Residue, then its C-alpha position, 0 to 999 in steps of 0.5 A: m044786550d051786550t050785558e047778557a053775553p058774559h053771562t052766556e058765556r060762562g054758562h057756556s063754559s065747562p072744563r077740559e075734557g079729563e081735566g077734572r078727572s084727572r086730579f082723583a083718577f091717579s092720585g095713587v100713582g104719585p106715592r106708588l112711584t116714589l116708593r118704588r123710585a126710592g126703593l130701586l135707588g135703596v138696591v141701587l146704593t146698597v149694591f154700591v157700597l157691596l162692589f165698593s167694599h169688595f174692592a176699595v174701602q170696606p168697614f169693619l166692626i172692632p168685637s174685642r179689646s185687643m186693639e185698645p186703646t187704639l182700637q175699641v169694642g164696637d169702633r166701625v174702622l175703614v180697612n184701605k182695601l187697595a194698600y197693598r193691592f199694587g205692589d206697597p207690602p205690609r209695613r211694621g207698624d200697619l194695622v191690617v185685617f187678615d184672613g187668619t185661616g189656616s194660620f189663626v184657625r183651622e181650615r172649616p168646612d163651608g156651612n150653609p151658603i145662604g147664611t154665609v152670603l148674608h153675614g158676608a153682606a152684613s159684614a161688609l157693611g159695617l153692621a155685623e162682626p167680621s167672620d170668625t176667620d177675620f183678625v186685626k191686628r199690628v204688623v210687628g215683624v216682616g219677611g226676613d225680621d229677625v224679632v226677639c222678646c225680651d230685651a234687659g229692658g223688657r222690650v221687644e227687639v227687631n233686627g236687634v233694635p229695640l221697639e218703642e210701642p207708645y201705642l200699648y195699652p197702660g200697665d200691659a208689658p210688651s209681652k210676658v211670652p218669651f220668643r224668637i223668631v225669623v220671620p219667613l218672607g212672604t209671611l208676617w208676624v202681628m200682634g195685639d196693642h192690648r197684648a194680655h187680652s190679645r191672642d196673635s202670633r205668640d199663641h200659635l208658635g207650636e203650630p203648623g206655619g208657627g203664628m206666621v200670617p202669609v201676605e196674600k191672606v191681608i185684605g186690608r189696612v186700617d187707615w180710619i175710624g168712621w163710627p162712633v162720631s167722637r172717635w172720627g180720625v186717621v189711624g197711625g202707624a208706626d214704623g219700628 
């Protein structure tokens, strides 16, 4: 009878081959693949950030008070490594990060290579303090400049012109150390904004190099504060 046909069809129906198993047999594959892809993506992103920081923009953790109030302890600044890459030299007022080996610190023997690489990677990501040979200071004099401290008004003079330094830490004198130097070509005379708490070119006057930083040792220019969020913004120079 026609009324039995639906029952017969339902009775002989069966799941498609493999349909019942596929729901359970491969239930763990999805999460494993997802974790693997996430791990691979993390590695790719890390490599990209390291390459980007090596060639273009590098985070730099501020470890001391020497650049207050412009930069504060714990700030993570972004160093523009392309700023001087195409022939544009550092200018007075620029905030620069440089390798002080040979000018601010003596040459040191190589340490643990693995530790050096790991610390360098963490520093490149802005997760660790910079190498103890890296410094951030403000350019006060460039090659050929006659820099004097201090004039009758207690100000630093460059080529006979007194500097207006609104970036100085409130209450700090431009310098309590008197000096007069002519900056050799290809070098920089640099100072911190918190002059009372900054070890800079003034502290190396009697040493080889006289506190001058070779331009070739400049890593880049500090252009932005990237962290904390409350301090996001552009770091401006101040031509003297």
